[in-house]
C-alpha positions as a printed NumPy array, in Angstrom:
array([[  1.151, -10.356,   0.724],
       [  2.685,  -8.574,  -1.888],
       [  3.711,  -4.946,  -1.536],
       [  5.125,  -2.409,  -4.183],
       [  6.839,   0.585,  -4.735],
       [  6.916,   3.214,  -7.368],
       [  9.936,   4.533,  -9.209],
       [ 10.235,   7.603,  -6.922],
       [  9.996,   5.748,  -3.744],
       [ 12.866,   3.135,  -5.305],
       [ 15.089,   6.54 ,  -5.703],
       [ 14.218,   7.964,  -2.861],
       [ 14.696,   4.56 ,  -0.841],
       [ 17.377,   2.59 ,  -2.441],
       [ 19.707,   5.256,  -4.371],
       [ 19.182,   8.302,  -1.685],
       [ 18.321,  10.725,  -4.53 ],
       [ 15.528,  13.391,  -4.565],
       [ 14.888,  16.206,  -6.773],
       [ 15.174,  19.847,  -4.606],
       [ 12.16 ,  19.575,  -2.181],
       [ 11.934,  16.272,  -1.796],
       [ 14.736,  15.511,  -0.149],
       [ 12.988,  14.619,   3.442],
       [ 11.256,  11.518,   1.375],
       [ 14.704,   9.977,   1.452],
       [ 14.643,   8.579,   5.17 ],
       [ 10.902,   7.963,   4.899],
       [ 10.925,   5.588,   1.72 ],
       [ 14.258,   3.842,   2.834],
       [ 12.598,   3.233,   6.623],
       [  9.468,   1.968,   4.631],
       [ 11.578,  -0.28 ,   2.428],
       [ 13.57 ,  -1.585,   5.394],
       [ 10.885,  -2.227,   7.523],
       [  8.899,  -4.102,   4.955],
       [ 11.843,  -6.006,   4.129],
       [ 12.519,  -6.978,   7.936],
       [  8.839,  -8.206,   7.494],
       [  9.566, -10.975,   4.911],
       [  7.918, -13.965,   6.613],
       [  4.237, -12.384,   5.749],
       [  5.502,  -9.201,   3.354],
       [  7.17 , -10.067,  -0.162],
       [  8.509,  -7.102,  -1.997],
       [  7.39 ,  -6.336,  -5.424],
       [  7.923,  -3.811,  -8.209],
       [  6.562,  -3.417, -11.687],
       [  8.399,  -4.224, -14.822],
       [  7.968,  -0.38 , -15.949],
       [  9.609,   0.591, -12.467],
       [ 12.293,  -1.914, -13.258],
       [ 12.779,   0.121, -16.72 ],
       [ 12.777,   3.718, -15.343],
       [ 15.013,   2.904, -12.352],
       [ 17.333,   1.007, -13.988],
       [ 17.472,   3.591, -17.28 ],
       [ 18.411,   6.032, -14.525],
       [ 22.173,   4.601, -14.579],
       [ 24.804,   4.832, -16.753],
       [ 24.775,   1.746, -19.258],
       [ 27.787,   0.4  , -18.058],
       [ 26.229,  -0.052, -14.646],
       [ 22.673,  -0.744, -15.612],
       [ 23.235,  -4.587, -15.789],
       [ 24.472,  -4.845, -12.035],
       [ 21.529,  -2.67 , -11.141],
       [ 18.943,  -5.194, -12.983],
       [ 20.282,  -7.951, -11.38 ],
       [ 20.285,  -6.376,  -7.834],
       [ 16.508,  -5.28 ,  -8.045],
       [ 15.387,  -8.645,  -9.74 ],
       [ 17.136, -10.398,  -6.918],
       [ 15.42 ,  -8.22 ,  -4.058],
       [ 11.929,  -7.995,  -5.591],
       [  9.233,  -9.917,  -7.465],
       [  8.808,  -8.366, -10.508],
       [  5.237,  -7.786, -11.94 ],
       [  5.255,  -8.009, -15.692],
       [  3.109,  -5.916, -18.044],
       [  1.653,  -8.869, -19.342],
       [ -1.873,  -9.916, -21.207],
       [ -3.854,  -9.452, -18.171],
       [ -1.858,  -6.24 , -16.793],
       [ -2.692,  -4.926, -20.496],
       [ -6.477,  -5.572, -20.307],
       [ -6.144,  -3.962, -17.137],
       [ -4.875,  -0.945, -18.837],
       [ -7.57 ,  -0.706, -21.266],
       [-10.044,  -0.882, -18.667],
       [ -8.844,   2.122, -16.735],
       [ -7.869,   3.916, -20.12 ],
       [-11.399,   3.806, -21.023],
       [-12.49 ,   6.151, -18.22 ],
       [-11.221,   9.076, -20.375],
       [-12.235,  11.524, -17.572],
       [ -9.824,  10.271, -14.86 ],
       [ -6.97 ,   9.6  , -17.611],
       [ -7.788,  13.682, -18.602],
       [ -7.29 ,  14.426, -14.763],
       [ -4.278,  13.057, -14.172],
       [ -2.819,  14.96 , -17.589],
       [ -4.433,  17.775, -16.267],
       [ -2.442,  17.958, -12.899],
       [  0.443,  18.137, -15.09 ],
       [  1.73 ,  14.492, -15.964],
       [  2.852,  14.25 , -19.772],
       [  1.233,  11.733, -21.838],
       [  4.298,   9.681, -21.537],
       [  4.123,   9.945, -17.721],
       [  0.542,   8.955, -17.764],
       [  1.094,   5.878, -19.791],
       [  4.029,   4.878, -17.756],
       [  1.699,   5.346, -14.359],
       [ -1.117,   3.422, -16.202],
       [  1.339,   0.179, -16.498],
       [  2.605,   0.703, -13.097],
       [ -0.714,   0.327, -11.747],
       [ -1.845,  -2.205, -14.337],
       [  0.928,  -4.451, -13.725],
       [  0.641,  -4.307,  -9.715],
       [ -3.082,  -4.88 , -10.043],
       [ -2.666,  -7.681, -12.615],
       [ -0.234,  -9.506, -10.182],
       [ -2.159,  -9.369,  -7.449],
       [  0.012,  -6.352,  -5.1  ],
       [ -2.087,  -5.648,  -1.93 ],
       [ -0.509,  -2.15 ,  -1.271],
       [  1.542,   0.159,  -3.697],
       [  3.383,   2.688,  -2.329],
       [  3.564,   6.031,  -4.272],
       [  3.714,   9.689,  -3.992],
       [  2.998,  10.347,  -7.482],
       [ -0.571,  11.828,  -7.995],
       [ -1.214,  10.021, -11.033],
       [ -0.249,   6.819,  -9.808],
       [ -2.606,   7.095,  -6.672],
       [ -5.49 ,   8.337,  -8.994],
       [ -4.955,   5.551, -11.641],
       [ -4.748,   3.016,  -9.065],
       [ -7.912,   3.903,  -7.096],
       [-10.548,   1.14 ,  -7.018],
       [ -8.257,  -1.285,  -8.733],
       [ -5.912,  -1.988,  -5.619],
       [ -4.743,  -0.175,  -2.708],
       [ -2.456,   2.86 ,  -3.554],
       [ -0.766,   4.701,  -0.467],
       [  1.712,   7.352,   0.323],
       [  4.703,   6.884,   1.451],
       [  3.87 ,   8.263,   4.884],
       [  0.729,   6.044,   5.422],
       [  0.544,   2.81 ,   7.123],
       [  0.41 ,  -0.378,   5.436],
       [ -2.711,  -0.94 ,   7.479],
       [ -4.975,   1.382,   8.75 ],
       [ -5.447,   1.141,  12.162],
       [ -8.417,  -0.147,  13.985],
       [-11.314,   1.967,  14.237],
       [-11.462,   3.295,  17.658],
       [-14.661,   2.243,  19.076],
       [-16.164,   4.753,  21.745],
       [-16.384,   3.226,  25.466],
       [-19.708,   1.345,  26.012],
       [-22.555,   3.029,  27.968],
       [-22.575,   2.863,  31.204],
       [-25.169,  -0.075,  32.472],
       [-28.219,   0.891,  33.871],
       [-29.526,  -2.4  ,  33.783],
       [-31.767,  -3.754,  37.038],
       [-31.542,  -7.091,  37.863],
       [-34.535,  -9.419,  37.254],
       [-33.818, -11.339,  40.21 ],
       [-35.585, -10.124,  43.27 ],
       [-33.616, -10.245,  46.261],
       [-35.865, -12.759,  48.874],
       [-35.122, -12.005,  52.676],
       [-32.844, -15.078,  54.133],
       [-35.121, -17.634,  56.108],
       [-34.923, -17.162,  60.06 ],
       [-34.408, -20.383,  61.835],
       [-36.243, -20.492,  65.198],
       [-34.022, -23.195,  67.366],
       [-36.514, -25.963,  67.23 ],
       [-36.644, -28.263,  64.2  ],
       [-39.503, -29.946,  63.061],
       [-39.279, -33.658,  63.854]])
């Protein structure tokens, strides 16, 4: 199963950096990435190519090649290919959805980056994408599972109510035991 992360989750969980007010996300994202990485027998970690670009672009040029190599080794890279472009076009066709993302404060550039991340993950078959970005959460709805970093990978099983107390009455009749008189019939 492929599990992916948005750029913000990588920055918190790998670099250990956060903007003011988001410092509490650092240990949560780190624990999430570490716990999923420990499940390598059943879970593969992935990132979309636009996430790779955004993350590596946050480093000085002299360090970018090293960071690129480290992420490329640690994560499967979901390309933004023709299949992803087609999925992105389908999402873009839902103008009201893109307008909602923009109305929530995302610039056009950020909305398009979020769109490419969602489309690349959906096209590559990612099971779950972790992100705290409202645009990613909205754009990914209906395409793949998008979770915040505090949500579990799997939903807990529904708690079923206790079965009702049985008030069934046995349909068998209880017959009296036969009595033996001491004389046997010959």
